[in-house]
N, C-alpha and C positions, 0 to 999 in steps of 0.2 A: 503494500500499500503506499509506503513512504518512498520519497525520491532518494537518489543516491547523493552521497555528500559531495560537495564540490570544492576541490584543492583543500581537503581537510576540514572544511567548516561545516559545523552543524547546526540545525535548528531543533531544539528540545523543548516539547510541551510539558509544563509541569501541572499536573493534575491532581487533584484530591478533594476530599469532602472539607466542609467547613471544620475549623478547630483541628485539623489533623497536623498541622505545623507546617503548612505550604510556605508562608511567610519567612519563617526562619530558615527552612531549607533553601528557599531562594536567596535569602540574604547570605547564608554561609557559602553558597556555591559562586555568587556573583560579586560580592563584597559590595564596594561603593559605585561599581559600574552599572548605574540603573539609570532608567528613564520610564516615564509614564504618558501614554497617550491615551486615546480612546479608540475602540474597535469602530470600524467604518459604519456610519449611519446610526449608532448608539452611543449613550454616555457612560456605558460601562468602561471602567478602567482597563487599559491594556499594559501591565507591568512587564517590562522587558528588561534584561541583564545580559552580561557576557562576561566570558574568562577566556583565557587562552591556555592550552596545554601544549604539549611538545609536538602535536600534529597540526593545530590551526586554532581557528576560533570557534567557541561553541556559544551560541546565543540561547538564552532560556526565556521562554515567554510562560508567564504566570497566568494560567487559566483561571476564569472565576470559580469559587468553590462551588461543587456540585455533587449531588448523590447519584445522577444518572445523566442520560441525554435524550430527555423527552423534549417535546416542543411546547410544554406548557409553562416553563420558566424562562425568562429572558437570558440569565446566567446560562442555563443549559443550552440554549439555542447558540449563544455566543461561543460557549466551549465546543458543541459539536461542529458548528460551521467552521471554526478554526481548523479542528482536526481534518474534516473533509476536503476543505478548500485549499489551505495552505500545506498540508501533508508534511508534518514535521518528520525528521529523520528518526527520532526516538521520543517515546513517551516516558516520562519519569513520574511514576504514581506514588504520592506520599500518603502512607497509611498509617493511622494511630495505632501503635502495638497495644495500648491499653483499652482501645474499643475495635479490637481485629475483627470481631463478626461483623460489624457495621460497615467498616471500611472496605472489606473484601467485596462487598456488592458491586462497588465502582470498579475495581480490579478485575472482576471478572467480565464486566462489559467492556473495559479496554482491550482485553484478550479477544473478545468476540469482534472488535473493530479491525483486528488483524493488523496492528502496529508492532514494531520492535518495542519492547516494554522492559522497564527496569523498576523494581519496587523499592522505595525507601521505606524501610520499617522504622518509623520514627517514634521517639519517646519510649524507647525500650526501658530507660531508667525509671520511668513512672510505673511500667509494668512490674519492674523488680521490687518496687516499693510495696506492691500488693502481694509478694511473695509468689510470683509467677514468672515464666520465661517463655519465649518463643523459640522453637527449633527452626532458625532460619534456613538451615540446610534442608531438612525435610519440606518446609514450605517452598522453598524454591523448586525442589525436585516435582512437587505436586503440581505447582503453578506452570512449571516450565520456562520460567524467566528468572534472571538474577534478583535476589533479595538482600539488600544491604542494611543491616542494622544501623541505625542513626541515632544521634542526640542533636538536633539542629541548632539549638540554643547554646551548646558547648561546643559545636564544631566537630563533634564527633562523626566519623564516616564520610567526610568530605572527599578524601582522596580515592576512596575505595568507591564512592558513587561515581566520581570523574572517570575512574577507569572502566567500570561497568559501562557507563554510556558510551565510551569511545569503542569498548569491545562488541557491544551489541549493533551499534551503527555499523561498524566494519563486516560484520557477519550478516547484517540484514535479517536476523532470525526472527521468525514469528511463531509464537506459541500457538498450539492446536486448542480449538475451544473445548472447554473443561466440562461443562453441565451437560448431562443427558436430560432431554426434556421428555423422555418416555413415551406416552401416548401421543404426543405431539410431533414426534421425530419424523414420522412417514409425511405428514403435512408439511413440516419444514423442508425435507428433501424435494418434495415435488414442487414446492414453491421456489427453492433456489435453482432447479432446472428450468423453470418458466422464466426466472428473472435473466438466466444467462442466455436466453434468446437475443437479448439486447447486447450488442457488442459493446456499446458505450458503458452500460452497468457494468458488464463483466470486466471490463478493463480499468474502471476508474472507481467503482464503489465496492464496500465490503459486502458481497452478496449474503453471505450468512446473516450478518447484523442486520442487513435490511429486511431480510425475511422475518426474523425475530419482531422488529419494530412494526412490520406491516400486521402481525398477529396481535400487537399491542394497540393497533388503531392510531398509530402515531402519523400525525397530519403531515409532517414534514417528508416523512418517508414516503407517504401516498403522492405527495406532490412530486418527488424524484421519479417514482415510476411512471406517473403521467407524463413527465416531461421527457424522459429518455427511452421509454419502452413504447415500440410501435403499437402493441396491444395492451397499453397501460390500463385502459378502462376493463377490458376483459379480466385482466390479472387481478384487479382489485375486486371485481365481482366474484372471482373464484375465492379469493380471500376471505371475503364476507360471507359467503354460503359455507365454505369450510369451518370457519370460525362458529358459526350458529350450529353447524352439526355437532361439532366437538363439545359445545357447550351443553348441547341436549342429551348426548350420550354420557358427558362425564360429570355433569352438574357443576361445572366451573368454567369461567371464561378462559380463553387462550392465555389473556394478559395475566389473570391471577395465577394460572398454572404455570407460567414461565416464573414468576416470581417466587412460587412456592418451591420449584425445582433448584432454583439458585439458592434459596435459604436452606434447603436440605443439604445441598452439596457444601455449602459453606460451614454449616454447623459441624459437618463430619470433618472436614479440614480442620477447623479450630480445635475439635477434640483431640486430632491426630498430632498437631503442632504445638499447642499450648499445655504447659505441665506446670505443677507447683514446685517452686525452687527452694522454698524455705517456710515451713509451717509457721515458724517463729515470727517471721517477717510478716506473714499474712495477719496475725493476729496482733501486730503492733503497728508498724508502719503502714501497712496496707490499709488502715482504717482512718489515715490521716484526713483525706478529704470528707470522709463520712462524719468524723468528729467535728470538723469545721461546719459543715452543712448542718449538723443539728442545732447550732447556734445561729449561723448567718441566715437559714432558711428557715427558722424557728416561726410558727404561725404569728406570734406576737412581736417577736423582735425583729423580723426580718424589715419591717416598714422604717424601724429607727435606724438601721445599719443603712439602709438606702439614703435616708434623709442625711445621716452623718456623712455620707460619702459625697453627696452633692454638695452640702456645705463645705466640707474640706476641700474640694476642688476649686470651688468659688474662692474660698479664703486665700488659698495658697497661689492661685494663678491670677485673679483679678486684683485682689486686695496686695498681698504681698508682693505678686510678680510686678504690679505697677511701679513699685519702688525702684525697680531697676531700670525705669525710663529716665531715672535721674543721671544715669551714665551715657544712656542712648541720645536723649535730646541735645545736649552740648554738641554732640557730633554732627547731628543733623543740622543744627544752626549754623555750625561753621561752614557746612557744605552749601548752605543757602547763601551764606555771605560770600563765599568764593564765587558760586554762580553768578550771584548779583554784580560781581566785579567783571565779569566776563561780558555781561549784557551791555546795551548802550546806557550811558549815564541817565539818571532821571531828568525828566524836563522840570521847569519852574512849577507848573500846576499839573501838566498832564505827561505821562511817559508814552513812548513810542509803544506800537503794538508788539514789536518784539520783545521789549523789557516786561510790559505788564502782563502779556501772555505766559511769557517765560517764568515769571516768578509765580504766576497763578498756578501752573503746573507743578512747581516745585513745592508751593505751600500745600497743594492738594495731595500730593504724594507724601510729602514729610509728615502730615497730620497722620497718616495711616501708618507710615514705617514706624512711627514711635511707639506702636504696640506691639512690635515683634515681640519684645521680651515677655509680653503676657502670653502670647499665643505659644511661646517656645515652652513655658512651664505648664500651659493648659494641655497642649498636645502630649507632652510627656506623661502627665497624670493620666489622661485617657488611654495610652498605651500601656500604661502599667495595669490598669483596669481589663484591657482587652488580653494581655499576655498572661495575667493571673489566673484567668478563668472567672472572674468575678462578674464580668460582663453578661454571662450566660445566667448567672444566677440573679441578676437584675431584670433578665426577660422573664424569668421564673416567677420571681416576687410580683412584677407589674400584671403578670397575667391574672392573678387572682383580682386585681383592681380593674384591668381591662374588661374581664368579663361582666362585670356589674355595668359597664357602660356600653354593651353592644360591640366591642372591640375584639381583637384576637391577640393571642400571646405574640404572634409573628409581628404585630403592629410595633413591637419594642424596637426591632432593629431600625425600621425607618425613622422613628423617633430618635433613637440614638445618633443615627447618621446625621439627622437634620440639627442635632444639636440639643438633646435632652439635658445634657451636661453643658452644652455650648460648645463652640468649635466645629459644628457641623455645617451642613449645607442643605437647604431644602431639595435640590435637585436629586442628587443621589438617595436622599430619603424617600422621595417619591417613586423614584425607580426601584428602590428595594420594596416596594409594596408589591411587586409582582409575585413575591413569594407567599402572600395571604391567599389561602384557598377559596374563600367565599367572596362575592362581589360587594356584599353589604359592609363588612368590615375593611376591605379593601379601599372603598370609596370613603368611607368616613375618616379612614387613616389618611387618604391623600388630602382631603379637605382640611385636616387638623394639623398635618405635619408642618406647615409654614408658621404655625405659632411657637414652633420650638426656637431656642436661642441660638440661631445659627452664627457662625464666627463673624458675619458681616454686621451684626447687630451690636457685637460687643464694644467696638469703638465709641458708639453714640452712648450705651450704658455707662462705660467707663468714664466718659468725658463728662456726663451729667452727674454722676456719682463724686467724682473728684472736685466739681465745682460747687455743688449744693448740698453734699451728704458727706462732708470730710470726717466727721465725727462718727457717722453711723454707717460706714461703708459695708461692714459685715451684714447688717440687718438688711440693707436695702438689696445687697446682691443675693442674699438668702431668698428675699421676696420674689425677685426677678427669676431666680433659678427654679422656683417652685410654682409660681402663679402660671407659668406657661403651661405646665402640664395640667393644672386644675381647670384652666380655661378649655384646653383641648379636650379633657374628657367631658366637660358640661356640654359643649359644642356637639361632640360626637354622640353623646346621650340623646340629645335633641334630634340630631339628624336621624339616628337609627329608631326613633319613637315616631318619626313624622315621614320625611320624604324617602328614607330608606326601609321602612317598617315591613315591606313585602319581600325583601331579599333574604334568602336562607344564610345560615352561618354554620360553623362547624366548631368542635373543640380543638385545644391545642396540645400538641403532644411533643417533647423533646427530651434529648438525652443531654445530661450534664457532663461538661468535660472535667477532667481532673484539674485540681489547682497545680499552677506551675509558678516557678520563682522566675520574674522577668529579668531579663540580661540588660546591662547597661548599654550595650551596644545596639540591641533591639529598640529599645526605648528611645535612645538618642536618635537613631536614624528615622523612626516613625516621626519623632517631633521635628526634626529638620526637614524631612520631605513635605510634610503638611504646612509647615511656615512656609516653604518654599513656593508650595502651591498659591498661598495667600499672597506672597510677594509678586507672583506672576500674574495675579489677578489684578493686583494694584497696577502693573504695568500695561495691562490690556484693557479690561472692561472699565475700571475706575478712571484710567487715563482718557478713555474714549467719551465718557460720560463728563468729565472735567471739561473737555473742549466744547461739547454742546452747551454746558451750563455757561461757560465763559461766554459763548456767543449770545446766548439768551440773556445774560445779565449785563452786556457791555453795550448792546445795540437796542434802540436807535441812537443812544447817547443823549448828553445834555444839550439844550436848545442854544442857538447861538445867542439868543438874549440873556439867558442865564450865564452863560460863559463869558460874555462881555461884563456883566456885573462882577463876577469873580476876578477877571482880569484887571478891572479898575481897583477893586479892593487890594490886590497884590501890588499894583502900581503904586497906590497909596503908601503902602507898608514899605515899598523899597525908598520912595522919595523920603519918608520920614527917616529911614535907616541912613540915607546918605546926609540929611541935614544934621542927624545926631553925631556923625563922625566928621563933619565938614572942618573942624578945627584940628583934626589930626593930620600927621604926615603921611598917612596911607588914604586920605580922601581922594586924591587924584587916581589911585589905582583902581578904585571901586566905582568909577564914574560909569563903566559899561555894564550892562545887564548881565552879559556872559559871564563876566568876572565874578559877579555877586553870586550866580547860580552856580558857579565852579566852586567858590568857598563854602556855599551852603552844603554841597554833595560832598566835599572832601571832609568838612566839619563832622558831618554825620557818620561817614566811613571810619574817621579817626575815633569818634565816641565809641562805636560799636567795637572796634578793635581793643580800645582800652578796657571795655568792659568784659571782654572775652579773654583778656590776659590772665593766665592762672598764677602768675608769679611776678615779683619786682623785676627780674631779669627779662621776662618776656616784654612788660611794659616798657622797659628801657629800650629794647630791640625796637618796639614799635615806633617810639620817639625818634630813634635813629633813621629808620626807614623814611618816616614822613619827611624829616628833615632833609634828607637826600632828594626825595622824590618831588617834594614842594617846598623849596627854599624860600620862594616870596610869600607862602601863606603860613608856614609853620609858626613864625613868631606869633600870629594871631591865635593858632591853634593851642600853643603853649602859654601865651599871654602871661609875660613876666613883669613887663613895665606899665606904666600908668595908661599909656595911649592904647596899648593893645588889649588891656584889659577893658577900657571903655568900648573898642570895637567888639570884643568878645561877649561882653554884656548885652549890647544892643543887636549883635548877630543872633543870639540866643532868643531875643524877642522877636526878630524877623523869622527865624526858623519856626518859632511856635506858631505865628500867624500864618505861614506857609502851611504848615502841618493841618491847621484848622481848615484853611481854603481847600486843601487838597482831600481831607476827610468829608467836607460838604459836596464836594464835586463826586466823589465816589457814591456818597449817599444817594444824591440825586440821580446819578447814572443808573445806580441799581434799582431806585424807585421808579424810574420812567423806562426801564427795559421791559422786554417782552415777559420776562419772568415775574419782574416786580410788578407788573400790570396784573398779571395771574394770581399772585401771592395776595395782593392788596383786595382782588375781587372776592377771594375765599374768605377774608377776614370776618365778615358779617355772620358766617356759619361756625367758623373755627374760634371765634372769640370766646364761645362758651366753655371750650377746653383750654383757653389761655394761649392760643396760639398766634403770634403776630405774623406778617407778611413774611419775615426772615425765616421762621421755622416752616412756613407752608412752602416756601421755596426748597428748602431742605428736604423736606418731606417728598415733594414732587421728583426731585433729581433722585431720590433714593429709590423710587420705582423701578429705574433701570438697574440699579446696584446698590445695595444697603449701605455699603461703605461711603457711597457719595454723600449720605446725610452729613457726616462729620467733615468730609473734605469741604463741601459746600459751605458749611458753618464756619469752616476754617478761614475761608476767603470772605465770607460776609462780615465776619467780627475781624476787621483789618486794624483796628486801633492797637497799637503796639507790635503789629507784625514787623515792622522795620527794625524793632529792637531786638528781635528774635527770642522773643519770650513764648511760651506755650499758649496753645489754644484755650486751655483752661484757665490761665491768668487772665488772657485778654477777655473771655467771657465773665470772668469774675468782676473785672473792671466796669464792664457795661451792664451787667445784671443789677447792679445797685441803682445806676442812674436810670435805668429802663424800668425799674419796679419789679423786675422778674424775681420770683420767689422759688423755694424748693416745692411748693405746691405745684406751680406750673412745670417744674422738672418732671415731678410725679406723673402728672396727666400726660406730658409727652411720652415718658417710658411705657406707659400702660397703653397709649396709642400704639406705640411701635410694637408692642408685644401683639395686638390685635391687627396690626396694619395689613393691607393686601398684600399677597405674594409678589414677589419681584418679577420682572419681566421673564427671566428665564425660567423662574418656577411657574409662572402661568402658562408659559408654552409647553413644559412638561406635563401640567395637568391635562392639558389638551390631548396631549399624546397619549398618556396612560389611561385616560377614561374614554378617548375617542368622541368626545362630546363637547361642541362649544358652550352647551347649556351648563355643564358643571365648571367649565373655564370662567364663564362670566358670573356664575353663582358666586364663585371663590372671590371674584374681584369686588362684586357689589356687595355681598354680605358682610366680608370683612371690613370693608370701607365704613359701611353704614354702622356696624356693630362696634367697631373700634372708637368711632367718633361719638357715639352715643354714650359708651361708658367712660371715655376720656372726660367728656363734657359733664357727666354727672358727678364725677370725682371732683372736678375742678369747681363747678358751680356750687355743689352742696358743701363741698369743703370750705369754699370762700364765704358762703352764707352763714355758715355754723362756726365761722373762724377758727376752723381746724388747723393745726399744724400738719405739716407733710407727713410725718412720722403717724399722726392720728389718723388721718384719712387713709395711708396705707394700710394700716391695722384694721381699721373698720372694713374697707374694701376685700381685704384678704379674708377676713372672717365670713362675710357675706358670700364671697366666692366659694371657699371651702365648705360653707354650710348648705350651698345650693348644690354642690357636688355631692355631698353626703347623702342629701334628701334624694337626689336624682337615682344614686345607686340603689336605693330601695325600690324604686319604680319597676314593676315587673316588666321583663322583657320577653314579649311572646315568642320570639325566635328561640331564645334559650330554654324557655319552658318547653318548646316542642321537641328539643333535642334531649331534654331530660326525661320526657314521657317516653320516647323512641328507646332510650338507654334502659328504662324501667321494663 
């Protein structure tokens, strides 16, 4: 089936079930030489990496985690299409030794695909802690493929795996099918002969595997026959008739019979290959996972462990991690100052497009790059949860809650990917809903996933918390981390009781992975990879949005009449300055406006450089540089005699007036811009939530990309930007003058929790539901619901003179009480399931 290696170069597909250790095996083999893209036409990640051996280059493609190759799951379709279309030279199947019986189901199917195969028997150390061992030699002999014991997180088995991959690729050997399908074998043999009538299928497709998939009623296999077989319709009719006859004779469908035969074979194989190594170990170490789970999954204790985990993540990442920005912001500020020097000099009242646009882009990107330390800590903590095995326990714990709200245990993964802890993204979260087996829970999950705290929301939360809730950071972040799931549960329950009430649902079944100790390298790599994804998003989507927002905020610009007034005011200030210094020896030097502008700009640069100086020596070096580069102006900058002090004093007055005029021009430019008009027109509606036109503009821009809300605020609150101070400091300055209070910030955060999905998420809702109706519902419902709730919190809080914390607490209790009350409302769908089970 696979193609021949070219010049010693190999393509290896890495296949395995979820939680089998594929990622650690992938990292062990490829090291840091990795990259992530997307499979064509879908948003599923395509993670690739490579290494070189003494023969050539080996590329590893990490397929999505899958239990089989049906057409019911997007991940399974992606994995199968890659194998059939790309035809890798070798498949490396990662199997969890501690759950061998479950893992071998995929191994059997891979052998039936007729590819050269190597089995990585991972986590053998975990199996040993249970007092058991796998006879890998016997297992390899029975499977007919190499079986290499590995411990991916420790690097054990790395060289053996590489040798086996190269050896199998060189021999191009394929194992014979293992499972006997007993009563179905005659039908399978006849079907294989029918399929071989097509030269295309016989030469390009695994006939035996296609035959099995046809008896399993696999749609993709049927499509292959229709496409490549000249008698495709007749073959499918024969399969249907034979399947019906088989079911009537044996009382079981062909698909169920195939599964039962595989299970029987695997049970026998496991019995032959797995044995007790040490009864003593089995009675002590082997129960470690069970001992932990007795506490962590305890009926009453598990919610407290979950809440404590969420609180700890926010405390360490958002609260404590933000303190690391004290070290990153000076670096970003220096970079801005350096770029500003390369751009054209500032004009007297207005800058050139090149300068204003350049600094706009720098400020937009800098505002978001400042949060990189937060995300590094956050992603590291999430990686620890994933690698330790506790993430699966979270799914188990939440299933008990989800069931009461019409959701499914498999809704957990979409919520986690979307940011139930934060740091996720709604797009992959919605993509992950493909694994939810019933439509009701799937649509309810799709519509509530956007409420989660995706990484793009965190910059705004962090900004507002550090401006308005400095002393209550932990409480506010805990509120944000839990109110999202509470709101999602309320909305899901309302949906499943109303518009989704006629859709059926099904119970949730899962197998718990064993606990593992995360490795430093694995956690660090995951944290850096995900942070890099965030940085790339800043460089693409956010930058593109920043361009659009710039245009919408700068044009059509201030009217000629208004600019004439500003110019007159500036000219008056310059005349006054000349008059004040007319008695000095420098009066003649500053008769030209160009010289005054040059002095103002150089003075501003000099002040910024001196403020950024970290030591006395650095300050002295700055003096030396400016004395050498600006010998005619430096005496005024340093101002040591009476005349230069007079000029310096009046120069500061002129600079203050200039800054005031420039700020007025910026304000008028934004207010009269296309975006300003829209923001102003929305104020009659948004005023009840405490939103002014600046906030409205930021929220509109964030529809394209959530991060743009902070980037837009960063350039709207420009007062102090030239001093290279943070956005938090700039907003703190202006909030007092504008009368903005923590209650305003609370209403904005609540609205942002409930705000409509971003553009990419809206598109994904359409793709996954295949319905414009659900897409428009998600947009309209979230906007209306969010504005009503935010307006109620702000308006009622203002009327009752509540503090932000008081309003937050009352809202939280109301939401929690509503959720608890709804959980007791009888769910007709679950009642039906319980009756059937009884």
